C-alpha positions, 0 to 999 in steps of 0.5 A: 803019933808016928809023925810026932815020934819021927819029929822027936827023933830028928830033933833029938839027933840034932840036939846030940849033934850040938853036944847036948848032955843030960844036964845042959850047962853053958860054961862057955859061950854059945855064940861065935862072938865071944867077949873081948878081954885084955891079953895076958900081958895086959898090953893096951893097943893104940887108939886110932885118931878120931875125927876130932882128935885127929885135928892135932894128929893130921894138922887139919880141921875137918871140912866137908869132903876132906879125907884124913891121912892117918899114916902117922898112926901105927896101923899095926897097933890100931885099936879095933872095936870089933875085938871087944866081941871077938878077941877072947872068950867068956872064960875070963868073965864070971857067967852064971851056969844055965841048967836045962833038962834034956828033952828025953828026961821029961817024963811025959811023952805028950810034953816032949812032943809038944816042946819038940813041935814048938822048937821047930815051929816058933822060929818060922813065924813072926812076932804076932803069930808067935805070940798066938802060938804061945798063948795057945799053950798056956794050959800046960806050959810051965816055967821049965818048958818055956825055959827049954824053948828059949834055950833051944832058940839060943842054941840054933842062933834064933836069939830074937825068938828066944827073946820073945819067948822070954818076954812072954814068960814074964807075963805068965802067973807062974813066972819066976825070975831066972838070973842065968837065963836073963844073963845068957839072953842079954849077952846074946842080944848085946853080941848081936848089937841089939842094945835096946833088947839087951838093956831091956833084960839088963833093967829086968835084972836090976828091977829084981834086986840083982846085980847083972854079971860082969859079962852083961855090963861089958857086952851092953857097953860095947853094944851101945858103942857100936850103935850109931844112934844119938844118945848111945854114948851117954848110955854107954858111959852110964853103964860103965860107971854102974859096972864099977860103982854098982857091980864092983867089977874091974872092966877089961882093958879093951873096955876102958880103951873102946869107951875112951876112944868113943869119947875123943871121937865125938865130932865138933866141940862136943868132946869137951863135955866128956872130960870128967868121964875121960878122967874117970876112965883114966883114974880106973886105969891107974887104980887097977894097975893097967898099962896106959897107952900113950894115946890115952895120955894124948887124948886126955891132954887134948880134952883139957886143951878143948876146955874154955878154962884151961887147967895148966897144972893138970896138963903139966902133971899128965906130961910128967906122968908120960915122961915117968912112964918112958913115953915121949911127948909127941906132936899131938901132945905139943899141938894140944899144949899150943892150943891151950897157949892160944886160949890164954895168949901165952906167947912165950910158952907158945914159942917154946912149944913151937921150937919143940915141934920143929925139933921133932922134924915130923912136919908142922900141922896147919892147926899149929899155925892157927893156934900160934896166930890166935896166941899172938892175937890174944897178946895184941899183936895182929900183924905178927899173926898175919906174918905167921899166916904168910909163913904157913902159905910158904911152908905148906904151899897153901892155907886151908879155910880154918887158917883164913877164918882165923887171920881174918877174924884177928884182923877184923878185931884189930880193925885192919880194914884193908888187910882184912878185905884183901885176905877175904878176896884171896879167900874167895878166889881160892875156891874154898868153902865156908865163908860164913864165919869170915863174913860175920867178922867183916860185918861186925867190923863194919858195924863198929866202924859205922860203915853201913854201905860196906856192911850192906854189900857184905851182907848181900855177897854172903847171901849169894855164897852162903846159906841164910844165917840168923847172925848175919841178918841180925847184924844187918838189922842192927845196922839198918836201925842204927842208920834209921832205915826202918822200912828196910829194917821192917822188911828184913825182920819180916824175912827173918820171921818167915824163913825157918832157917833164920827165925827171930829171937830176943835180940832181933825183936829188941832191935826192931822195937828200939827202932820203932820207939826211937822213931815214935811209931808206937803202934808197931812198937806195941805189936812187937812188944806183944809178940815178945810177950807171947814168945817170952822174950826179955825186953832190954832194960833201957827199952822197958821204961819207954814201952811202959810209957807207950802202953800207959798212953793207949791202955788203961791197964797194962796187961802183959800176956802171961797165960800160954795158948797155942796159936792156929799155926802151932796147933797144925804144926803140932798135929803134923809133928805128932803124926811123924813121931813126936812124943808127949810125956804125961805125969802120973795123974795125966794133968800136965804134959810135956812135948819132947822134940828130938831130931836126928843129927844125921839128917840135914832136914832135921837140922833145919827143922829143929831151928824152926821148931825151937823158934815156933815153940820158944815160949813153951820151952823149958828154961833148961832148953833155952840157949843164950842169945850169943849162940846159934847152936840149937840142941837136937833134943829139947822139951817144953814145960809141963802144961795142962794145955797140952792135955788134948794132944796127949789124950788124942795122940799118946794115951797111956804113953803109947802112940795112936792115931786119933779117931778124928784125925781126918778133921785135922789133916790140913796142908800145913800138918801134912807138910810137917809130917812129911818133913819130920817123918817122911821120905822121898825115894830116888824115884820121886815117890813120897812116903809118910811113916806112922804108927797105929792101927788099921782103922786109924790109917784107913781114916787118913787114907779116906781123908787124903782121897777127899783131897784128891790124893790117892795113896797106897799103904804098906804095913810092917807091924805097928808101922805103916808107910803111906806111899804117894806114887807117880803123879800122886807125889807131884800133887802132894808136893803142890799141896804142901809146898807153901808150908815147906821150909824155904831151904827144903823146897828144892827137895820136893823136886828131887832128892831125899827130904828125910835122909835119916829114913833111907835105911828103913824104907829099903824093904818097903815095896808097895807092889807086894802084900802087907807084911809084918816087921818083927822089930816094929811089932814088938815095941814103939822103938826099933830094936835094930839100933843101927837102923834107926 
């Protein structure tokens, strides 16, 4: 009893030190990371150039290993995303008051003692133990008690513990939704950039029929923007839109700017898909009377110039608005206009814009030369494009890879063979990289001219200098069939089918099918046709009549496979991918099931593996996920159709929507399954050890370990919550590599001998130490996904 009183006294003193009052109110933020709001003058700060928008600001296109010189951007005005958390306080945003009684005001001494003990004990334990402690208090604990504990945890910055207490409260029969508590906790989770926990509470508020506070909307958007996980930008846009349309709030200027910055910062050509969202942000800036910075105008004009169909009227209107606002049209805007001219072949407007760029006297970016070359190419003047390229070399001292790509493309389309070949030789001698686009242009030119020998030579040169590409293989296959070299064509087709980096598609199948039909090799033609039916590839109309005639000769009834069935290889691959974390979604009745493929954009391994999976399960893919034959751009997310045939795997690996380890997993651990588990969810450390990640229970992991030992593979297991890491250390990693090597994709086999095969797992495995005992990772134990979004 004396120790309890002592503890209570020390806790009371601690609370007094934190300025506790008889009734706890939170009119100001508890955390030291307040929200950002606009300055009193409503002045928007300059947005820094992004990796995509900077192409126009710096005059270059991003190449591997290049560093951008952003000296032309005023560093003193650079917009900082951190200010969204720290530039102002919560006084500017409406936040509900959270009232919690003082501990000493509680009438029962025993209740005060127990609450004091919980406040001290809970932060010291991990998730599993914390839940057991709370469950032991069910007989006496009520809403007010749990609220006090959660608020105390927030006071001492133990926000994760407060979140777990909050989630435990929701499971109790006495729970009543507390809007103020949910808002405060969501804000703290967002400030710590734990967007998944913040979104969890945000959804709780929505499900209760309430509208989240402005602070919660603001913080959740910024939390998503600060996360590097794929799909967070889309989530941020959705929350921003709901903030305006559902909540009726007027976002702060900093929020408009940070979201707009994120849109124009998307790499590659993906930014152009966010034009509507950018226009919506611009519309909100205008309607709320906020000052619009020149970088917003510049970025919006740039997004318009990225579109396949240029809206010249809108671009002109934006320029007029800039002039009316007293903003000078700078180099970045003029380069965007030049880009729009290049897409339409408007030489007159391009020359006018070129003169304006010269008058600015700030130096011509290399990208401007490229756009001007393209404009003259569209106008049918390829020689003039070559002259511009030579001018670029003289003025800038050298040409970059993008300029070489463009001028060679222009000359190849004009069938200027000697000039194209000469420039290709110069390009190779420069020591620059990325020759693939130029080799594709050369091979297409040779194919159109019927120069098969030169095409074949270019094909083998390309293989020496570049990674294998389906496009160059397809062009070479077309040429071989055209000249009647079917033996070599069949060999190339088989190589494509075996190589995961290339694979086959409808075009390559139709090409080899036309060759077999033309030569009268009907047996092989039937095999290719059956393969196309299995993969659900469309047969070209001219070939359809011929194949129908061929099939009528050998088959009494022409039966085309219409039912889907997984092959043996597909089943083994699917087991490995599911062990690595692949997800299956089921309908409400669990009759039909869908496989969701998701790959990390930051992983070179996943980049190669996604093409293999796309080709491997092509016949199963949902129509909306299938790309056109004219592009090699495979999405990082795609899914199969919903089908009952996948029910076995859904019941075994994802019953009740939660990943488990099947009871019979020891029967399905073939070398092929292990290889794909390794490629999708594995990691190779710098010391050469191989780690496999899996979620499940101890019993399932033990079965896997026993099955591996039966294959003479010794391993160690490290547990972190529901996540287990199975490690092959030392010589065991070598034996594992030999076992799975035949099934590893060709472009990844060298990684078995050194380097990381799954670079997206590097952060997760930093704290995995097989020399210590099993420990529990708090983040992993709460849910199937990691709450620290930046570590995904």
